[in-house]
C-alpha atoms as one frame of an Amber mdcrd trajectory, in Angstrom:
protein
 141.410 115.310  98.651 138.625 115.869 101.179 135.297 117.221 100.039 133.531
 119.636 102.377 129.811 119.835 101.750 127.335 122.186 103.425 124.041 120.424
 104.082 120.924 122.643 103.750 118.070 122.450 106.205 114.701 122.803 104.535
 112.000 124.608 106.466 108.311 124.562 105.671 106.873 128.057 105.185 103.381
 129.220 104.321 103.224 131.063 101.022 100.404 133.032  99.484 100.084 130.390
  96.768 100.026 127.247  98.911 101.203 124.067  97.198 102.670 120.633  97.914
 106.207 120.113  96.651 108.079 116.823  96.872 111.368 118.329  95.632 112.402
 119.409  99.137 111.804 115.909 100.486 113.810 114.264  97.721 116.714 116.699
  98.215 116.760 116.030 101.956 116.717 112.294 101.323 119.559 112.745  98.856
 121.556 114.554 101.555 120.859 111.702 103.955 122.135 109.165 101.431 125.265
 111.258 100.873 126.133 112.264 104.428 124.920 109.042 106.007 122.271 110.391
 108.381 119.903 113.250 109.049 120.302 114.779 112.497 118.299 116.993 114.840
 120.149 119.590 116.900 118.356 121.094 119.907 119.204 122.972 123.088 119.986
 126.559 124.019 122.875 128.925 124.630 123.682 132.392 125.925 126.678 134.623
 126.503 125.239 137.610 128.362 126.582 140.534 130.345 126.505 144.258 131.016
 128.723 146.620 128.983 130.807 148.893 131.203 130.209 151.830 128.840 126.792
 151.202 127.224 126.989 154.415 125.220 129.971 152.983 123.303 129.229 149.292
 122.714 131.863 148.877 120.003 134.661 149.615 122.477 133.125 148.627 125.802
 134.364 145.730 127.914 131.687 143.488 129.391 130.878 142.218 132.853 129.590
 138.702 132.105 126.804 137.067 134.084 125.517 134.147 131.957 127.696 131.772
 129.915 126.011 128.523 128.984 125.465 126.123 126.100 123.441 122.906 125.937
 123.633 121.226 122.529 121.819 117.918 121.999 122.322 115.918 118.798 120.058
 113.029 117.803 119.601 110.938 114.672 116.423 111.359 112.647 117.159 108.690
 110.041 119.941 106.995 108.092 122.811 104.632 108.926 126.232 105.280 110.454
 128.120 102.430 108.766 130.370 104.752 106.761 130.832 107.409 109.449 134.146
 107.536 111.300 133.139 110.100 113.923 131.251 113.298 114.686 132.891 116.545
 115.757 131.571 119.786 117.179 133.591 122.671 115.776 133.581 126.232 117.053
 134.224 129.515 115.259 134.615 132.969 116.745 133.281 135.694 114.455 133.583
 133.372 111.451 137.279 132.657 112.023 139.192 129.393 112.143 137.381 126.181
 113.054 138.389 124.677 116.392 137.389 121.113 117.322 135.980 121.146 120.844
 134.511 117.641 121.077 134.556 114.315 119.191 131.964 111.532 119.395 131.838
 108.047 117.897 128.054 107.862 117.479 124.777 109.686 117.978 123.086 110.676
 120.223 125.482 112.980 122.042 125.451 116.301 123.863 127.761 119.196 124.652
 127.583 121.394 127.737 129.564 124.581 128.326 129.190 126.432 131.618 132.053
 128.934 131.794 133.275 131.799 129.657 136.714 130.144 129.479 135.132 127.164
 127.699 133.653 129.494 125.077 137.007 131.266 124.640 139.218 128.160 124.459
 141.016 128.124 121.105 139.223 131.258 119.871 142.342 133.443 119.822 140.728
 136.100 121.994 140.099 136.743 125.690 137.309 138.124 127.855 138.614 141.699
 127.772 138.464 141.724 123.966 134.933 140.374 123.635 132.359 142.912 122.459
 128.591 143.035 122.243 127.606 141.493 118.905 130.495 139.025 118.672 129.336
 135.551 117.611 130.372 132.034 118.645 129.236 129.435 116.087 128.964 125.722
 116.930 128.523 123.265 114.034 128.333 119.483 113.706 130.926 117.972 111.367
 130.789 114.387 110.098 133.972 112.553 109.085 133.335 109.556 106.872 135.545
 106.492 106.541 136.410 107.449 102.926 137.801 110.815 104.048 134.824 112.969
 103.027 133.719 115.674 105.459 130.169 117.029 105.839 129.054 120.151 107.718
 125.507 120.570 109.023 125.794 124.357 108.751 122.079 125.098 108.600 121.750
 123.574 112.078 124.596 125.579 113.602 124.136 127.337 116.925 125.077 131.024
 116.550 125.487 132.466 120.036 125.723 136.261 120.068 127.448 138.099 122.917
 124.621 140.252 124.222 123.072 142.184 127.084 120.589 140.335 129.237 117.051
 140.281 127.858 114.023 138.092 128.445 111.132 138.622 126.057 109.391 135.364
 126.958 105.673 135.824 127.485 102.244 136.628 126.068 101.612 140.054 124.503
  98.760 142.246 123.379  99.521 143.743 119.966  98.493 146.886 118.110  99.857
 148.499 114.967  99.755 151.937 113.380  97.887 150.680 110.297  94.742 149.140
 111.766  95.105 149.386 115.548  94.019 146.133 117.179  92.768 144.736 113.851
  90.190 145.432 111.149  89.513 141.946 109.753  89.467 140.545 113.279  90.933
 141.428 116.668  94.633 140.593 116.995  94.814 137.802 119.601  97.463 137.442
 122.270 100.844 136.763 120.679 103.417 134.514 122.374 107.144 135.231 122.217
 109.665 132.496 123.021 113.429 132.156 122.935 115.129 130.236 120.126 118.079
 127.908 120.836 120.609 130.544 119.741 119.202 133.273 121.991 116.980 135.107
 119.514 113.210 135.529 119.839 110.389 133.816 117.960 107.138 135.775 117.500
 103.972 133.857 116.593 102.917 137.008 114.723 105.939 139.115 113.800 104.431
 141.795 111.532 102.256 143.393 114.200  99.235 141.579 112.754  99.317 143.436
 109.416  98.861 140.490 107.047  96.371 138.450 109.039  94.352 141.169 110.780
  94.632 144.290 108.594  93.860 142.528 105.297  91.490 139.783 104.158  94.264
 137.143 104.379  93.031 135.868 107.720  94.451 132.358 107.219  98.029 133.529
 106.631 100.301 133.808 109.675 103.346 136.060 109.318 105.521 134.638 112.079
 109.245 135.198 112.433 112.358 135.671 114.528 113.982 138.849 115.791 117.301
 139.675 117.420 117.578 142.197 120.244 121.010 143.639 121.046 121.129 145.669
 124.268 117.552 146.895 123.853 117.780 147.542 120.106 115.853 145.360 117.646
 118.060 144.499 114.684 116.754 144.759 111.087 115.525 141.376 109.889 113.885
 139.696 106.923 113.551 136.440 108.871 109.776 136.878 108.708 107.650 134.359
 106.795 106.329 136.704 104.083 109.141 139.251 104.027 111.766 137.722 101.714
 109.419 136.941  98.809 106.602 139.448  99.306 108.024 142.299 101.373 105.298
 141.997 104.025 106.239 142.887 107.599 109.987 143.288 107.131 111.545 144.561
 110.365 113.685 147.675 110.020 114.373 148.310 113.717 112.758 148.863 117.093
 113.363 148.815 120.833 112.856 146.500 123.802 112.117 147.855 127.292 112.978
 145.092 129.756 111.578 146.903 132.795 108.175 147.638 131.276 107.957 144.579
 129.017 107.227 146.610 125.880 108.505 145.698 122.413 108.278 148.415 119.753
 108.830 147.240 116.184 109.535 149.388 113.141 108.380 147.604 110.000 107.867
 148.031 106.287 105.317 146.647 103.847 105.994 146.737 100.130 103.179 144.443
  99.002  99.998 146.257 100.081 101.503 149.732  99.698 101.513 150.479 103.441
 105.183 151.460 103.538 106.688 152.161 106.959 104.562 151.410 110.021 105.018
 150.451 113.667 103.734 147.774 116.031 103.617 147.680 119.824 103.747 144.465
 121.853 102.902 144.810 125.576 103.637 141.865 127.858 100.736 140.680 130.009
């Protein structure tokens, strides 16, 4: 009977009590010994368009303009002696897994350039796609003994979305301490992640680093913007464990280049507050 094992990806985060922990390294090494190799997955992907009825996204068809995926897979360490092959499997909204490519060895890459390639084997068609639908691409390893391993933490999750480009440098202010009280909030860069979300060098509007005495702690994070609306997120460095800078909503104005974030702080007693990012 095949064993299917999800392999975790361990990320280094800054915590208020900084420490060195070798447990993560040993667990990753253990995964390498079990699965055969550690891999690095890079690239980018987008499925973008304009909803025909933007006031009713749940039921609106979409006029698509960008459909692309570049997925590059390389080996970090380990040996491939006991690996039969590598597969890239696709899921649509968490449904059935569909094999879309098979490779004998790393490195390898996958390129999709049409909407039909995204839809192949998904069980749906372009007229049924809706804003917010998700295509997930995951690397699967088949070993010679029949075991199967999924690198799920390195999956690409491509969300069907409206066009947006937040890339750039921003001035930042917040409703708690303006442009900063323990130092002026510097320019903050925003860049796109491989799965089409947005990484903010400072994601809490500067609250932790520039409104308190914790000037060495950077509260960076990733946000998702769906047709101009910022989605709630705890994917902020100090949000999950400390409740600092958790994003509850917001808006993105593509024409003016202004990002408005609605946030909450439960650690310093600030509660709800807002932050404004203006592209330079």
